[in-house]
C-alpha positions, 0 to 999 in steps of 0.5 A, a space after each residue: 500500500 503506497 504512503 502519502 504526503 500531507 497533500 494526499 500524493 503518493 510518495 516514491 522511495 528514491 535516493 535524495 538528489 540533494 542534501 536536505 531536511 526531513 519535513 516530518 522530524 527535521 533531521 538532516 539527510 545527505 544526498 543519495 540517502 534513501 528518502 520518500 519524495 513527493 515531486 508535486 509538493 517537494 515533500 521529503 521524509 527521511 527513511 526513519 519517518 517513512 518506516 514509522 508512517 508505513 507501520 501507521 498506515 498498515 491495515 490492522 490484521 482482522 481477527 478471524 471470524 465465523 466461516 461456512 463449512 459444507 458437509 458432504 456425503 457420498 451422495 452429495 451435500 448434506 448440510 452447511 454449518 456456520 463455524 466459529 473461529 474457536 471450533 475444533 473437529 469435535 465441536 463440528 461433530 457435536 453440531 452435526 450430531 444435532 443437525 443430522 442425528 448422528 452419534 459422535 462415533 458414527 462420524 468420520 470426518 475427512 479434510 480431503 483424504 486426511 481425518 479431522 483431529 478432534 482437538 485441533 482448531 477447525 480453521 487450521 485443518 480446513 484452509 479457506 478456498 482461494 476462490 472463496 465460498 465454504 470450506 468443505 469436509 466429507 462425512 463418512 458414516 461408520 457402520 453401527 457395529 464399528 461405532 459401538 466398538 469404538 464407544 466400548 474401547 474408548 471407555 477403557 477397561 478392556 485390559 487383558 480381555 482385549 484379545 477375547 473381546 476383539 475375537 468376538 466382534 464381527 469381521 467389519 469391526 476386526 477390519 477397522 483400523 481405528 478399532 484394532 489400534 485401540 484394542 491392541 493398545 489395551 492388549 497387544 495379543 488382540 492382534 491375533 484377531 485383526 484382519 489380515 491387512 491390519 496384521 501387515 500394518 506396521 503402525 498397528 503391529 508396533 502398537 501391539 508389540 509395545 504392549 506385548 512383545 509376544 504379539 509379534 507372533 500374530 504379525 504377517 510373515 513378511 513383517 516377521 522376516 523384515 530385519 528393519 521392522 524387527 529392529 524397530 519391534 525389539 526396540 519397542 519391546 525386547 520380548 518380540 525377539 521370541 517370535 523372530 526367525 532363527 536367522 534374526 535371533 542370531 543377528 548380533 545387532 538385533 540381539 543387542 537391541 533386544 536385550 538392552 531391555 530383556 529377553 536374553 533367553 531368546 537369543 541364539 546359543 551362539 550369541 548367548 556365549 557372547 559376553 558383550 551381548 549377555 552383559 548388555 542384557 544383564 545391565 538392562 534387566 538384572 532379572 536376565 542374570 538367571 539366563 547367563 550361561 554358567 561358563 561366563 561367570 568364571 570369566 574375569 572381565 565379564 564378572 568385573 564389568 557387571 560388578 562395577 555396575 552393582 550386579 548382585 550375582 557378579 558381586 557374589 562371584 567376586 566375594 568367593 574368588 580371591 583372584 577376581 576380588 584382587 582384579 576388582 580392587 585393583 580397578 576399584 580400590 574402594 571395593 575392598 571395603 565391601 569384601 568379606 573379612 577373610 579378604 579385607 582383613 587379610 594382611 597378605 591380600 591387602 599388601 598384594 592389592 597395594 602393590 598393584 594400586 597404591 590407592 588401596 591403602 586408603 581403604 584398608 581396615 583401621 586395624 591394619 593402618 595402625 600396624 607399623 609392620 603392615 605399613 612398612 611392608 606396604 611402602 616396601 612393595 609400593 614406594 608411593 604408598 608412603 604418601 598415604 601412611 599416617 603423618 607420625 609415621 612419615 616423620 619417623 626417621 627409623 621407620 623411613 630408613 627401615 623402609 628404604 632398606 627394602 625399597 630405596 625409592 621410598 626416600 623420594 617421598 621422605 619429608 625434607 625435615 628428616 634430611 640431616 647429615 646423620 640420616 643421609 649417612 645412614 641410608 646411603 650406608 644401607 643402599 648406595 643408590 640412596 644418594 640419588 634422593 639426598 638433597 643437593 646440599 648434603 650431596 656436596 659432602 665427599 665423605 657421604 658420596 664416598 660411602 655411597 660409592 663404596 656401597 654401590 659403585 653406580 651411585 657415582 652417577 648421582 654424585 655432583 658433577 665435580 666429583 664425577 669428573 675427579 673420579 673419571 680423571 683418577 687412575 683405575 686399577 686393572 679389573 683383575 686387581 681392583 678391590 674397591 673404588 678407584 680411590 682409597 678410603 682416606 683420600 678423595 681420590 688418591 690414585 691407584 689402589 694396588 693389590 698386595 
């Protein structure tokens, strides 16, 4: 819709041929700026004012009003109704019930070939014709037996009797898709009495399978042999696998999809020996554990995977098998606390576990953590365990030196407060390689280094650089006559040590 100037002339949007001022707001605009221009009045409006004028002149959107609905039957027009903008499909049925004397369930209304939805606004389902005139809807009158059946299933309460109820209905009812869909949603096995074409209907069969996996046995042969359909079916209900062909029951993907919820007992014997398939089944449904082949309960990896997820049978197996328990604690140190006393209070079991995973020490019984003999052996087996022993033990020089005699790497974790000349001398006299962990300031002591090298020649690798250079320059005795380090015990270094 064109905009107008104050003189009523239509405005044109152009690039301003000159600098000027807006005749509406007074703002300046530059040449070539977009403006609304009237050549007759020499009227100019800037772009901002033009947009505001466009909004002001835009016609307000009219609220929807009533519209005509022409209801047609197979023989022609049955009636025309005036529908309000708030009408739904159900409201139209109610009006037709009054107009034509039909029950709600006797009416099947179609917009073209699509059924009208009861709860959706009628105006959305029946677009207005381009050429004008009433909107059209087709009424198909249901067989009274079908209407009665729909009324019965709509009340609910069929439950497991749906199969028996549908079996007692006439053929026209058992061939009605809407009735059968409603029936199988109450009792999946009601599918047995559906018309043949409906037993080949994917949506109907999936609705039945969702209610009862065993309903698949009543589906058409074509659907039961269709791998893609079976995947969808077992995803809805794993027990549908029971009704699959032997080939599909041996299909690993189908089996994994099914047993994620249940139905382990229906997979092929070959897949029943597959730990991944069986584990998926048990994790999806703990009740599936009763169908696990006994041989799988002796496989460590299988049992540990299930125990980590709290499967009761797997936990029992671990509690009865020390080897499995050790592997479990190695991966899950906290699992030690749940083991039987015969394991978690067993010093040798706990020490073996700490050697595998130092974090186990944080979960041993308090009685063991208070036992210095136990702690001493623990840090000897795993030097990193020293970080987890009580503080009063960590600062005990005698304990640390004793531990280092069995595992010199313990010294890497010794607190700095322990390192005195006396402590350093004690540990290098036990094991020369302790020199590696002596703080730099103490390693400058030649006597300390000499003591370490006497104990173990390779300790020279950890001596200060200047000591190593001196050792290299010193004269070495031939291998046949060498009795000690390349220097005497009284000097640093003092030349060749000769044999007498």
